[in-house]
VOSETI-471519 format. One record per residue (C-alpha): x, y, z; residue number from 0; residue in one letter. Coordinates in steps of 0.05 Angstrom, whole numbers. Layout:
% VOSETI-471519
ATOM        u        v        w   seq   type
ATOM        X        Y        Z   NUM      a
...
//
This chain:
% VOSETI-471519
ATOM        u        v        w   seq   type
ATOM    -1710     -577     -924     0      m
ATOM    -1708     -505     -911     1      r
ATOM    -1715     -507     -837     2      a
ATOM    -1680     -570     -822     3      g
ATOM    -1611     -523     -860     4      i
ATOM    -1630     -461     -816     5      v
ATOM    -1629     -507     -747     6      l
ATOM    -1559     -537     -771     7      v
ATOM    -1531     -469     -791     8      t
ATOM    -1550     -444     -723     9      g
ATOM    -1518     -499     -683    10      w
ATOM    -1456     -489     -716    11      l
ATOM    -1459     -416     -704    12      a
ATOM    -1466     -435     -625    13      v
ATOM    -1412     -474     -630    14      l
ATOM    -1368     -433     -659    15      l
ATOM    -1385     -378     -614    16      c
ATOM    -1372     -421     -550    17      a
ATOM    -1298     -446     -583    18      g
ATOM    -1282     -371     -593    19      a
ATOM    -1304     -355     -513    20      v
ATOM    -1270     -416     -483    21      q
ATOM    -1197     -396     -530    22      a
ATOM    -1205     -329     -503    23      a
ATOM    -1174     -337     -440    24      p
ATOM    -1106     -369     -468    25      a
ATOM    -1082     -295     -488    26      g
ATOM    -1028     -292     -530    27      p
ATOM     -980     -337     -553    28      d
ATOM     -913     -339     -509    29      q
ATOM     -849     -352     -552    30      p
ATOM     -795     -397     -521    31      t
ATOM     -736     -364     -494    32      q
ATOM     -690     -400     -554    33      t
ATOM     -744     -368     -604    34      a
ATOM     -750     -302     -572    35      y
ATOM     -671     -292     -582    36      l
ATOM     -669     -319     -647    37      a
ATOM     -714     -273     -674    38      e
ATOM     -671     -215     -640    39      q
ATOM     -612     -244     -667    40      l
ATOM     -642     -238     -740    41      r
ATOM     -657     -166     -733    42      k
ATOM     -582     -155     -704    43      n
ATOM     -526     -204     -697    44      p
ATOM     -512     -171     -623    45      v
ATOM     -573     -175     -571    46      y
ATOM     -563     -152     -505    47      i
ATOM     -615     -157     -447    48      s
ATOM     -644      -94     -428    49      d
ATOM     -646     -122     -349    50      q
ATOM     -564     -109     -336    51      i
ATOM     -565      -42     -366    52      p
ATOM     -510      -24     -302    53      l
ATOM     -467      -79     -317    54      a
ATOM     -474      -75     -401    55      v
ATOM     -509      -25     -426    56      p
ATOM     -560      -39     -483    57      r
ATOM     -521       22     -522    58      s
ATOM     -453      -13     -516    59      s
ATOM     -478      -65     -568    60      a
ATOM     -442      -22     -633    61      p
ATOM     -375      -37     -593    62      e
ATOM     -389     -110     -589    63      f
ATOM     -399     -110     -661    64      a
ATOM     -344      -73     -679    65      r
ATOM     -300     -132     -639    66      q
ATOM     -338     -180     -674    67      a
ATOM     -322     -164     -739    68      r
ATOM     -251     -171     -730    69      r
ATOM     -259     -253     -726    70      l
ATOM     -276     -254     -800    71      g
ATOM     -334     -299     -793    72      v
ATOM     -407     -282     -776    73      p
ATOM     -409     -275     -698    74      t
ATOM     -472     -277     -666    75      y
ATOM     -465     -249     -585    76      v
ATOM     -513     -261     -532    77      i
ATOM     -509     -220     -470    78      v
ATOM     -564     -247     -416    79      l
ATOM     -565     -241     -342    80      p
ATOM     -525     -305     -305    81      s
ATOM     -597     -337     -290    82      t
ATOM     -621     -335     -358    83      a
ATOM     -577     -392     -382    84      y
ATOM     -609     -446     -342    85      g
ATOM     -571     -507     -339    86      a
ATOM     -524     -499     -390    87      k
ATOM     -504     -446     -441    88      a
ATOM     -481     -493     -493    89      d
ATOM     -552     -514     -495    90      a
ATOM     -581     -446     -501    91      l
ATOM     -534     -433     -562    92      l
ATOM     -553     -493     -599    93      a
ATOM     -625     -479     -590    94      g
ATOM     -621     -412     -619    95      v
ATOM     -572     -435     -680    96      h
ATOM     -628     -484     -696    97      d
ATOM     -682     -428     -691    98      r
ATOM     -640     -382     -731    99      l
ATOM     -613     -426     -781   100      g
ATOM     -546     -388     -792   101      r
ATOM     -476     -408     -800   102      k
ATOM     -431     -370     -750   103      g
ATOM     -392     -367     -685   104      l
ATOM     -441     -361     -631   105      y
ATOM     -421     -331     -554   106      v
ATOM     -460     -330     -498   107      a
ATOM     -433     -283     -440   108      l
ATOM     -466     -264     -377   109      t
ATOM     -454     -196     -334   110      d
ATOM     -407     -247     -296   111      s
ATOM     -366     -266     -358   112      g
ATOM     -362     -315     -417   113      l
ATOM     -408     -371     -411   114      d
ATOM     -397     -407     -474   115      a
ATOM     -366     -407     -550   116      v
ATOM     -394     -459     -607   117      q
ATOM     -384     -463     -681   118      t
ATOM     -440     -478     -735   119      y
ATOM     -415     -487     -802   120      g
ATOM     -361     -439     -802   121      v
ATOM     -283     -447     -783   122      s
ATOM     -245     -399     -731   123      l
ATOM     -188     -447     -700   124      p
ATOM     -166     -429     -628   125      g
ATOM     -235     -408     -612   126      a
ATOM     -239     -456     -553   127      q
ATOM     -175     -440     -531   128      d
ATOM     -186     -363     -536   129      a
ATOM     -242     -377     -490   130      d
ATOM     -201     -415     -436   131      t
ATOM     -144     -367     -443   132      a
ATOM     -199     -314     -434   133      t
ATOM     -231     -348     -376   134      l
ATOM     -155     -362     -335   135      y
ATOM     -124     -291     -352   136      e
ATOM     -180     -239     -338   137      l
ATOM     -195     -220     -261   138      p
ATOM     -261     -232     -234   139      y
ATOM     -271     -158     -243   140      d
ATOM     -265     -154     -323   141      a
ATOM     -334     -127     -354   142      t
ATOM     -366     -166     -405   143      p
ATOM     -348     -117     -457   144      r
ATOM     -277     -127     -437   145      e
ATOM     -283     -207     -434   146      v
ATOM     -301     -208     -506   147      f
ATOM     -251     -159     -526   148      r
ATOM     -197     -202     -497   149      h
ATOM     -230     -265     -516   150      f
ATOM     -221     -234     -592   151      v
ATOM     -154     -214     -581   152      e
ATOM     -127     -283     -563   153      v
ATOM     -165     -313     -619   154      a
ATOM     -142     -265     -672   155      t
ATOM      -60     -275     -638   156      s
ATOM      -43     -338     -673   157      g
ATOM      -24     -365     -607   158      q
ATOM      -90     -386     -575   159      a
ATOM      -75     -452     -560   160      h
ATOM       -7     -427     -529   161      q
ATOM      -37     -373     -483   162      r
ATOM      -84     -435     -451   163      a
ATOM      -35     -473     -435   164      e
ATOM       -3     -421     -397   165      q
ATOM      -62     -392     -362   166      a
ATOM      -85     -459     -348   167      r
ATOM      -13     -475     -317   168      a
ATOM       -3     -404     -281   169      k
ATOM      -85     -402     -256   170      y
ATOM     -105     -469     -262   171      g
ATOM      -94     -485     -191   172      d
ATOM     -133     -431     -161   173      g
ATOM      -69     -409     -115   174      s
ATOM      -50     -354     -156   175      d
ATOM     -104     -301     -190   176      e
ATOM      -89     -246     -248   177      p
ATOM      -91     -174     -218   178      p
ATOM     -154     -134     -217   179      a
ATOM     -176      -87     -275   180      l
ATOM     -207      -36     -235   181      h
ATOM     -211        2     -164   182      i
ATOM     -270        2     -122   183      s
ATOM     -289       55      -85   184      g
ATOM     -261        9      -19   185      t
ATOM     -195       21      -59   186      d
ATOM     -198       85      -74   187      r
ATOM     -213       89        3   188      e
ATOM     -148       52       21   189      n
ATOM     -104       94      -34   190      q
ATOM     -129      165        5   191      s
ATOM     -109      134       76   192      f
ATOM      -43      113       47   193      v
ATOM      -26      171       10   194      t
ATOM      -44      213       71   195      g
ATOM        5      169      112   196      a
ATOM       57      171       64   197      a
ATOM       48      256       55   198      v
ATOM       61      257      132   199      t
ATOM      108      200      150   200      c
ATOM      161      208       90   201      i
ATOM      178      276      101   202      p
ATOM      167      281      185   203      l
ATOM      212      222      188   204      t
ATOM      266      251      143   205      a
ATOM      267      317      186   206      l
ATOM      274      282      248   207      l
ATOM      320      239      226   208      i
ATOM      363      297      195   209      t
ATOM      355      342      256   210      l
ATOM      378      284      308   211      y
ATOM      438      276      255   212      a
ATOM      460      347      261   213      l
ATOM      453      342      335   214      r
ATOM      495      282      345   215      r
ATOM      544      324      302   216      r
ATOM      537      382      353   217      r
ATOM      544      334      402   218      v
ATOM      606      300      381   219      r
ATOM      639      365      365   220      r
ATOM      623      394      442   221      a
ATOM      651      331      465   222      a
ATOM      713      341      422   223      a
ATOM      721      412      421   224      g
ATOM      687      443      475   225      g
ATOM      731      420      540   226      a
ATOM      778      471      501   227      a
ATOM      740      524      493   228      a
ATOM      713      522      566   229      g
ATOM      783      522      590   230      r
ATOM      810      565      648   231      g
ATOM      833      643      620   232      g
ATOM      876      629      553   233      t
ATOM      916      661      513   234      k
ATOM      952      665      432   235      a
ATOM     1017      656      437   236      g
ATOM     1065      632      386   237      g
ATOM     1095      563      381   238      g
ATOM     1112      510      341   239      t
ATOM     1065      455      319   240      k
ATOM     1087      386      352   241      p
ATOM     1121      343      297   242      g
ATOM     1115      392      251   243      g
ATOM     1154      456      255   244      g
ATOM     1092      503      234   245      t
ATOM     1062      553      281   246      k
ATOM      993      548      308   247      p
ATOM      933      570      266   248      r
ATOM      898      627      301   249      p
ATOM      823      625      316   250      g
ATOM      833      543      344   251      k
ATOM      825      513      404   252      k
ATOM      857      546      464   253      g
ATOM      847      626      419   254      g
ATOM      846      682      467   255      a
ATOM      789      720      498   256      g
ATOM      768      642      510   257      k
ATOM      745      639      592   258      q
ATOM      717      581      632   259      g
ATOM      731      537      695   260      s
ATOM      791      499      684   261      a
ATOM      774      418      687   262      g
ATOM      694      443      671   263      k
ATOM      652      411      613   264      r
ATOM      616      466      581   265      p
ATOM      541      469      614   266      a
ATOM      476      473      574   267      g
ATOM      503      424      519   268      g
ATOM      491      438      441   269      p
ATOM      432      478      440   270      g
ATOM      379      477      390   271      p
ATOM      388      473      314   272      v
ATOM      400      545      293   273      p
ATOM      338      578      251   274      r
ATOM      383      585      189   275      a
ATOM      387      513      187   276      q
ATOM      313      494      215   277      l
ATOM      280      542      161   278      l
ATOM      310      508      100   279      p
ATOM      292      443      124   280      l
ATOM      225      457      141   281      l
ATOM      219      484       66   282      a
ATOM      248      421       47   283      g
ATOM      207      371       80   284      a
ATOM      141      414       56   285      v
ATOM      164      408      -16   286      v
ATOM      182      330       -5   287      l
ATOM      106      324       12   288      a
ATOM       81      361      -40   289      g
ATOM      122      309      -85   290      l
ATOM      103      250      -55   291      i
ATOM       22      274      -59   292      a
ATOM       32      301     -134   293      f
ATOM       64      227     -152   294      t
ATOM       -5      189     -111   295      a
ATOM      -42      236     -163   296      s
ATOM       -6      208     -221   297      q
ATOM       -9      144     -195   298      v
ATOM      -65      133     -165   299      f
ATOM     -102      177     -228   300      d
ATOM     -173      122     -235   301      d
ATOM     -220      168     -231   302      t
ATOM     -290      118     -248   303      t
ATOM     -296       43     -233   304      s
ATOM     -318       -1     -291   305      g
ATOM     -292        1     -370   306      d
ATOM     -324       69     -377   307      g
ATOM     -394       49     -406   308      s
ATOM     -446       96     -381   309      r
ATOM     -523       74     -389   310      p
ATOM     -571      126     -423   311      t
ATOM     -627      137     -413   312      a
ATOM     -666       85     -458   313      a
ATOM     -620       36     -431   314      d
ATOM     -651       52     -358   315      l
ATOM     -729       52     -377   316      r
ATOM     -715       -4     -436   317      a
ATOM     -745      -64     -397   318      r
ATOM     -797      -19     -355   319      l
ATOM     -825       -1     -424   320      d
ATOM     -826      -76     -440   321      r
ATOM     -859      -97     -389   322      v
ATOM     -905      -50     -378   323      a
ATOM     -931      -52     -455   324      d
ATOM     -939     -129     -439   325      g
ATOM     -980     -124     -370   326      l
ATOM    -1031      -69     -404   327      r
ATOM    -1038     -128     -459   328      h
ATOM    -1041     -182     -419   329      d
ATOM    -1052     -190     -337   330      p
ATOM     -989     -245     -337   331      l
ATOM     -921     -229     -365   332      y
ATOM     -869     -270     -367   333      l
ATOM     -806     -254     -386   334      d
ATOM     -781     -277     -446   335      p
ATOM     -701     -281     -432   336      e
ATOM     -711     -330     -384   337      s
ATOM     -718     -403     -377   338      t
ATOM     -802     -414     -370   339      p
ATOM     -823     -416     -309   340      a
ATOM     -894     -439     -324   341      l
ATOM     -919     -487     -369   342      n
ATOM     -975     -472     -416   343      t
ATOM    -1035     -507     -373   344      a
ATOM    -1013     -459     -312   345      e
ATOM    -1008     -402     -359   346      r
ATOM    -1076     -407     -384   347      d
ATOM    -1102     -425     -313   348      r
ATOM    -1074     -366     -285   349      l
ATOM    -1095     -320     -339   350      r
ATOM    -1173     -344     -330   351      k
ATOM    -1161     -339     -256   352      r
ATOM    -1132     -259     -260   353      l
ATOM    -1192     -243     -306   354      r
ATOM    -1241     -275     -254   355      a
ATOM    -1217     -231     -201   356      l
ATOM    -1254     -178     -169   357      d
ATOM    -1193     -143     -147   358      l
ATOM    -1140     -113     -208   359      p
ATOM    -1080     -152     -199   360      v
ATOM    -1022     -167     -252   361      v
ATOM     -964     -213     -251   362      i
ATOM     -898     -199     -284   363      a
ATOM     -853     -263     -279   364      s
ATOM     -788     -217     -277   365      v
ATOM     -719     -225     -248   366      p
ATOM     -687     -179     -216   367      s
ATOM     -614     -166     -206   368      s
ATOM     -568     -107     -179   369      t
ATOM     -550      -93     -244   370      d
ATOM     -616      -86     -269   371      d
ATOM     -647        0     -273   372      e
ATOM     -672      -10     -196   373      s
ATOM     -617      -37     -170   374      g
ATOM     -651     -102     -149   375      g
ATOM     -699      -59     -108   376      d
ATOM     -767      -95     -131   377      k
ATOM     -810      -47      -89   378      e
ATOM     -777       15     -140   379      l
ATOM     -793      -36     -195   380      l
ATOM     -872      -34     -181   381      a
ATOM     -871       30     -172   382      k
ATOM     -848       47     -234   383      s
ATOM     -897       -4     -273   384      l
ATOM     -945       28     -228   385      h
ATOM     -919       93     -259   386      d
ATOM     -927       73     -331   387      r
ATOM     -995       35     -325   388      l
ATOM    -1028       89     -291   389      r
ATOM    -1082       51     -251   390      r
ATOM    -1104       22     -178   391      d
ATOM    -1079      -41     -183   392      l
ATOM    -1049     -100     -139   393      l
ATOM     -975     -119     -172   394      i
ATOM     -945     -195     -164   395      v
ATOM     -866     -192     -176   396      l
ATOM     -844     -267     -179   397      a
ATOM     -775     -290     -190   398      e
ATOM     -778     -345     -253   399      p
ATOM     -710     -363     -220   400      v
ATOM     -710     -369     -142   401      s
ATOM     -790     -370     -140   402      g
ATOM     -787     -309      -90   403      d
ATOM     -853     -271     -100   404      i
ATOM     -871     -199      -78   405      e
ATOM     -940     -169      -67   406      v
ATOM     -944      -93      -72   407      v
ATOM    -1016      -60      -68   408      n
ATOM    -1031        9     -103   409      y
ATOM    -1090       34      -90   410      g
ATOM    -1131      -28      -82   411      t
ATOM    -1171      -39      -23   412      r
ATOM    -1139     -101        1   413      v
ATOM    -1127     -112       75   414      n
ATOM    -1047      -91       83   415      d
ATOM    -1035     -133      144   416      m
ATOM    -1068     -180      108   417      y
ATOM    -1025     -183       48   418      l
ATOM     -966     -177      108   419      i
ATOM     -989     -242      139   420      d
ATOM    -1002     -290       88   421      r
ATOM     -975     -354       86   422      p
ATOM     -897     -354       85   423      r
ATOM     -898     -413       15   424      d
ATOM     -935     -348      -16   425      l
ATOM     -877     -305      -11   426      s
ATOM     -818     -357      -17   427      y
ATOM     -808     -423      -41   428      p
ATOM     -805     -481       11   429      e
ATOM     -752     -529      -26   430      s
ATOM     -699     -519      -79   431      t
ATOM     -768     -538     -138   432      a
ATOM     -805     -478     -133   433      p
ATOM     -864     -494     -166   434      e
ATOM     -886     -421     -180   435      l
ATOM     -940     -433     -216   436      g
ATOM     -979     -481     -152   437      r
ATOM     -955     -415     -105   438      r
ATOM     -989     -363     -146   439      l
ATOM    -1051     -402     -162   440      d
ATOM    -1052     -411      -87   441      r
ATOM    -1035     -331      -78   442      l
ATOM    -1094     -312     -116   443      l
ATOM    -1145     -354      -73   444      t
ATOM    -1119     -317      -18   445      y
ATOM    -1123     -257      -52   446      l
ATOM    -1193     -273      -77   447      a
ATOM    -1219     -281        1   448      k
ATOM    -1178     -219       28   449      s
ATOM    -1223     -166       67   450      p
ATOM    -1236     -100       39   451      k
ATOM    -1215      -36       69   452      d
ATOM    -1269       25       53   453      s
ATOM    -1206       63       19   454      t
ATOM    -1151       43      -31   455      g
ATOM    -1085       35        2   456      n
ATOM    -1015       59      -27   457      a
ATOM     -942       36        0   458      p
ATOM     -894       68       29   459      y
ATOM     -859      108      -32   460      v
ATOM     -793       76      -39   461      p
ATOM     -725      125      -57   462      p
ATOM     -700      128     -127   463      p
ATOM     -649       85     -155   464      a
ATOM     -581      123     -148   465      a
ATOM     -550      156     -209   466      d
ATOM     -510       96     -245   467      p
ATOM     -455      153     -265   468      a
ATOM     -453      181     -199   469      e
ATOM     -446      111     -169   470      e
ATOM     -382       97     -213   471      q
ATOM     -347      154     -204   472      v
ATOM     -299      152     -153   473      l
ATOM     -279      201      -92   474      p
ATOM     -221      243     -100   475      g
ATOM     -154      219      -71   476      l
ATOM     -151      276      -23   477      f
ATOM     -215      257        8   478      a
ATOM     -251      211       55   479      g
ATOM     -188      173       93   480      d
ATOM     -136      217       65   481      f
ATOM     -147      259      135   482      a
ATOM     -142      193      177   483      p
ATOM      -81      179      137   484      g
ATOM      -41      245      156   485      l
ATOM      -60      234      224   486      l
ATOM      -29      160      232   487      v
ATOM       24      177      188   488      g
ATOM       51      232      241   489      a
ATOM       43      172      286   490      f
ATOM       82      130      248   491      a
ATOM      133      182      239   492      a
ATOM      148      191      301   493      g
ATOM      153      111      311   494      l
ATOM      206      106      264   495      l
ATOM      244      162      280   496      f
ATOM      243      135      353   497      g
ATOM      268       60      321   498      l
ATOM      318       90      284   499      v
ATOM      339      141      339   500      a
ATOM      347       64      385   501      a
ATOM      374       30      339   502      g
ATOM      437       85      319   503      c
ATOM      450       88      404   504      g
ATOM      455       10      406   505      i
ATOM      496       10      346   506      v
ATOM      540       75      364   507      r
ATOM      543       41      442   508      v
ATOM      564      -24      410   509      t
ATOM      614        6      370   510      t
ATOM      642       39      418   511      r
ATOM      645      -19      465   512      r
ATOM      679      -56      407   513      v
ATOM      729       -4      398   514      r
ATOM      750        1      470   515      t
ATOM      751      -69      480   516      a
ATOM      802      -77      417   517      d
ATOM      831      -21      450   518      g
ATOM      847      -57      510   519      d
ATOM      851     -124      488   520      q
ATOM      927     -107      490   521      d
ATOM      952      -51      483   522      p
ATOM     1025      -82      499   523      a
ATOM     1019     -105      422   524      q
ATOM     1012      -33      394   525      a
ATOM     1065      -33      341   526      p
ATOM     1133        0      356   527      h
ATOM     1134       33      286   528      q
ATOM     1065       51      263   529      p
ATOM     1039       65      196   530      s
ATOM     1000      124      187   531      l
ATOM      929       99      170   532      s
ATOM      946       60      232   533      w
ATOM      954      126      278   534      l
ATOM      895      154      244   535      r
ATOM      842       99      264   536      r
ATOM      869       77      325   537      t
ATOM      862      163      349   538      a
ATOM      797      166      320   539      r
ATOM      785      108      356   540      q
ATOM      809      118      419   541      e
ATOM      784      188      425   542      l
ATOM      709      166      414   543      d
ATOM      726      114      469   544      a
ATOM      756      173      514   545      l
ATOM      685      217      501   546      t
ATOM      635      161      506   547      a
ATOM      675      153      575   548      a
ATOM      669      215      592   549      l
ATOM      594      223      586   550      e
ATOM      576      184      649   551      p
ATOM      633      212      691   552      a
ATOM      617      262      728   553      a
ATOM      619      226      796   554      a
ATOM      695      219      788   555      l
ATOM      733      251      841   556      p
ATOM      758      332      811   557      e
ATOM      833      316      800   558      d
ATOM      807      246      764   559      d
ATOM      760      275      714   560      r
ATOM      806      343      707   561      r
ATOM      861      292      679   562      r
ATOM      816      259      631   563      a
ATOM      785      331      605   564      w
ATOM      859      354      602   565      e
ATOM      883      298      557   566      c
ATOM      813      304      510   567      l
ATOM      832      381      501   568      d
ATOM      899      364      490   569      a
ATOM      891      311      444   570      a
ATOM      837      343      407   571      a
ATOM      896      403      399   572      l
ATOM      944      361      367   573      l
ATOM      893      331      318   574      i
ATOM      829      367      305   575      d
ATOM      854      433      297   576      g
ATOM      792      453      253   577      d
ATOM      741      444      314   578      s
ATOM      701      398      262   579      d
ATOM      703      338      302   580      s
ATOM      746      309      247   581      r
ATOM      820      288      250   582      i
ATOM      861      343      205   583      d
ATOM      882      324      144   584      a
ATOM      952      345      152   585      d
ATOM      959      310      231   586      a
ATOM     1024      281      230   587      t
ATOM     1055      218      260   588      p
ATOM     1084      259      329   589      t
ATOM     1024      294      335   590      a
ATOM      980      223      323   591      l
ATOM     1019      184      371   592      a
ATOM     1014      236      428   593      c
ATOM      933      240      412   594      a
ATOM      928      164      424   595      v
ATOM      981      165      490   596      v
ATOM      932      223      523   597      l
ATOM      869      191      498   598      a
ATOM      890      121      532   599      r
ATOM      924      161      586   600      a
ATOM      847      200      594   601      g
ATOM      811      133      591   602      r
ATOM      861      101      652   603      t
ATOM      849      175      687   604      a
ATOM      776      150      692   605      i
ATOM      779       70      695   606      e
ATOM      839       66      741   607      e
ATOM      861      130      767   608      p
ATOM      922      108      805   609      a
ATOM      951       86      748   610      a
ATOM      942      145      697   611      a
ATOM     1010      183      724   612      q
ATOM     1051      160      664   613      h
ATOM     1064      128      602   614      a
ATOM     1109       66      585   615      c
ATOM     1179       99      570   616      h
ATOM     1194       52      516   617      r
ATOM     1137       52      470   618      n
ATOM     1081      105      504   619      p
ATOM     1030       70      460   620      l
ATOM     1030       14      510   621      h
ATOM      988       57      549   622      g
ATOM      999       65      626   623      a
ATOM     1067       48      664   624      a
ATOM     1043       19      726   625      r
ATOM     1124        5      748   626      k
ATOM     1189       37      740   627      r
ATOM     1250       -2      717   628      a
ATOM     1325       12      711   629      q
ATOM     1342       31      639   630      i
ATOM     1401       43      614   631      r
ATOM     1407       96      549   632      p
ATOM     1418       61      487   633      d
ATOM     1479      100      476   634      k
ATOM     1509       79      540   635      g
ATOM     1513      116      604   636      g
ATOM     1487      106      673   637      q
ATOM     1420       70      679   638      a
ATOM     1361      104      705   639      r
ATOM     1293       87      730   640      s
ATOM     1233       98      679   641      l
ATOM     1160       85      685   642      p
ATOM     1146       17      635   643      v
ATOM     1091      -20      621   644      c
ATOM     1080      -98      656   645      e
ATOM     1111     -124      592   646      a
ATOM     1166      -83      573   647      c
ATOM     1185      -92      650   648      r
ATOM     1197     -159      635   649      a
ATOM     1224     -153      567   650      t
ATOM     1239      -94      542   651      p
ATOM     1217      -77      478   652      g
ATOM     1230      -37      420   653      p
ATOM     1234       44      427   654      v
ATOM     1172       77      390   655      l
ATOM     1195       98      319   656      r
ATOM     1159      145      286   657      l
ATOM     1168      175      214   658      r
ATOM     1186      259      211   659      s
ATOM     1140      302      187   660      a
ATOM     1181      313      123   661      g
ATOM     1202      236      118   662      g
ATOM     1177      187       67   663      a
ATOM     1171      118       71   664      g
ATOM     1188       74      144   665      r
ATOM     1260       80      132   666      g
ATOM     1260      157      146   667      s
ATOM     1230      136      218   668      s
ATOM     1263      162      285   669      a
ATOM     1260      142      363   670      p
ATOM     1203      185      378   671      y
ATOM     1250      226      438   672      p
ATOM     1290      253      374   673      t
ATOM     1236      281      341   674      l
ATOM     1203      352      359   675      p
ATOM     1138      353      398   676      g
ATOM     1114      349      470   677      p
ATOM     1115      271      466   678      l
ATOM     1192      273      462   679      a
ATOM     1184      294      538   680      a
ATOM     1165      218      554   681      l
ATOM     1225      190      529   682      g
ATOM     1258      231      593   683      d
ATOM     1205      196      639   684      g
ATOM     1153      265      645   685      a
ATOM     1086      248      672   686      g
ATOM     1015      255      629   687      i
ATOM     1001      316      674   688      d
ATOM     1072      348      639   689      q
ATOM     1055      324      569   690      l
ATOM      985      357      569   691      t
ATOM     1020      424      603   692      r
ATOM     1066      418      540   693      d
ATOM     1017      416      487   694      v
ATOM      981      472      521   695      r
ATOM     1052      517      513   696      e
ATOM     1060      494      444   697      y
ATOM      998      516      424   698      f
ATOM     1004      578      468   699      g
ATOM      947      560      508   700      v
ATOM      957      571      586   701      h
//
């Protein structure tokens, strides 16, 4: 009996030991994704993954919690990488709620926005509408923290349904997008370029156009008054201003001391802009450029991209510490935040094979993204894990979603070329179904057959990850493309100035042609009792037309050219005593009418020299007199042969009547031969040359 008891006890001990040995390779239990997340929410109602510190640092959890308290109901927030939710985030929230067993609002966010919102056992009207409004109202660059804050604002606004409908109607068809919240480095380069172009283009264009306008003004003054200043030897003298009975103002055209060649246009043109005018213009352009630069610095005042969140050192090392700690206890580490990529049987088999290898190999099935602490660089992730594990080993990184496999050798004697030349399916999946467990098993078989080198090998040391704080700092507005913008702005200013100058030239030529055409349309229709406004307008038009006609008239015969310039000179003496290219405010009707007659005679001297000797006796405003007719004076007497236009030769028209300088209203007008001034000489049949001489005599110019 005693021997039997000892025998049975021994067999039971053997069986129990064998069971323990068989159970040992299974390793620690792997919690499901929902169980892991539920456990994290039990500790803190806001859980932020440590895999996306560049997009959502874990240290920003208090801000999420503060916003969640505004909702007035228990709120549980999960922020995970977009690859962690699998097919539907709603299903994950339902599983987490079942595991957690707490009532409340469950919110699932990713690094790209709001994925799902569910309520369990609580009432929050407008939660789904707030989800819809947030989806449509925010642009693509909104961060998860901004997305959740916007969701809370809409949910607590009391207008969630209206905002959801409006946002769906405005942005639902995809034809329009809400404006971006942040700028990128490319946007800042564009801002710098535009600022540089504006700093040079606008002030330089304004400066060039101003200088052009000043020069045009000087050209007009030179054309209108330069002929009088350039006439032959002159002397100042007394006299009566035509039609006005007042003495000429000293220092005007024809004053003493002016010398030149008769009939010659002043040489050299108007000359450059005086320094006294140029320096203030340059100073104004510099001030304008400074104002533009200052305004741009106030408008483009962003200094960083993103919402201002900065990952701390703890945020950046959290995932590395978690994975390294898991690999210290188990050569196979599966990311608990991701959808399981291996079933239980595959996990047990891989653990058993890892322990059986004569190589130190560890497998970490964790996702990589540009928002993790390594910036998506798997070699940098492997180096960081090796630095923490501090031993030679072969690190296998497996993507749980895509199925990609990366092998990095740190100090083992596995031949590097053997690793590089491994079959393609041991690096990348052959189909959309990765079958990661089968491929990892094949990889271990491949590693077991690897040839050994005499010494351990180390990979190329990858560069460190960029500082996330520096990555979010935008370059200065006056750096980067600012200098190229200055150059382009200068070229653009030249182009704009050329276009403006060409446009002004076209308008000027067109206007002169229109005015000329209007004046030549039917001179015989000139009124016999013109108003003062008609005289001023017509005088301006005729003088402009004569000035434009004189510019290309250098090839005219000397006599015709002299007569045209003398007509312009005499007309300017009559109505532009201030030499400012403007009709004097006190110009009398007689002086204005005489200027119109002289301007039209000057144009006739250019266009039809033979007809430029006389103006129409009846109404000099009719222009050139090409015929003569026997005309009896109105008060009786013997008929005389006097010059007339074609219309007055056929049917003598009424005599031109003008208001006297002291008269008022139309009733005070009188026939022009009875009024004082040079124009009265035309009533006796005097010619244009006589008229210009009379004008100079009235002003004491010889």
